[in-house]
C-alpha positions in Angstrom: -18.2 5.6 1.0 -20.0 3.5 3.6 -18.5 2.4 6.9 -18.2 -1.1 5.4 -16.0 0.3 2.6 -13.7 2.1 5.1 -13.5 -1.1 7.1 -12.7 -3.1 4.0 -10.0 -0.6 2.9 -8.4 -0.6 6.3 -8.3 -4.4 6.4 -6.7 -4.6 2.9 -4.2 -1.9 3.9 -3.2 -3.8 7.0 -2.9 -7.0 5.0 -0.7 -5.2 2.5 1.5 -3.7 5.3 1.8 -7.2 6.8 3.1 -8.5 3.5 5.8 -5.8 3.5 7.0 -6.3 7.1 10.1 -8.2 5.8 11.2 -5.3 3.5 10.0 -2.2 5.4 12.0 -0.8 8.3 10.2 -0.3 11.6 10.1 3.5 10.9 8.6 3.0 7.4 6.0 0.6 8.8 5.1 3.1 11.5 4.8 6.0 9.0 2.2 4.1 7.0 0.5 2.7 10.1 0.0 6.3 11.5 -2.0 7.3 8.4 -4.1 4.1 8.7 -4.8 4.8 12.4 -6.2 8.3 11.6 -8.2 7.1 8.6 -6.0 8.8 6.0 -6.1 5.7 3.7 -5.2 7.5 0.5 -2.1 9.0 2.2 -1.3 5.6 3.7 -1.3 3.9 0.2 0.6 6.7 -1.5 3.2 6.7 1.3 3.6 2.9 1.0 4.0 3.1 -2.7 6.5 6.0 -2.4 8.6 4.1 0.1 8.8 1.1 -2.2 9.7 3.4 -5.1 12.1 5.7 -3.4 13.9 3.1 -1.3 14.0 0.6 -4.3 12.3 -2.2 -2.4 11.0 -5.4 -3.9 7.4 -6.4 -3.3 5.4 -9.6 -4.2 2.9 -9.8 -7.0 0.3 -10.3 -4.2 1.3 -6.9 -2.8 1.0 -5.3 -6.2 -2.5 -6.9 -6.6 -3.6 -5.4 -3.3 -2.3 -1.9 -4.3 -4.3 -2.2 -7.5 -7.4 -3.3 -5.6 -7.1 -0.5 -3.1 -6.6 2.1 -5.9 -9.8 0.9 -7.6 -11.9 0.8 -4.4 -10.6 4.3 -3.3 -11.0 5.6 -6.8 -7.3 6.7 -7.0 -5.2 6.8 -10.1 -4.1 3.2 -10.3 -1.9 3.8 -13.4 0.3 6.2 -11.5 0.7 3.9 -8.5 1.4 0.9 -10.8 4.0 2.9 -12.8 5.9 3.6 -9.6 5.8 -0.1 -8.6 6.8 -1.4 -12.1 10.2 -3.0 -11.7 9.8 -3.5 -8.0 7.9 -6.8 -8.1 10.3 -9.5 -7.2 10.2 -13.3 -7.7 7.9 -15.1 -5.3 
């Protein structure tokens, strides 16, 4: 990946995290932010998805779309991530 890809991924991750500020605790937000800060974008995304899944949080359809976009750009298994989020997308 090029530096532009990394910058784009980081921007989308930060936007996604911003969307979840209302549902994430400060410690959950910090956990994801720490991975972003050290460039571990895959771990950041997986951690974010796991928090939503394990803590039974509701996310917006926009947040789901950003997860899908990130998975595609980072060549991660979008189906697995989406399966965890299914049932956690709330009304807008």
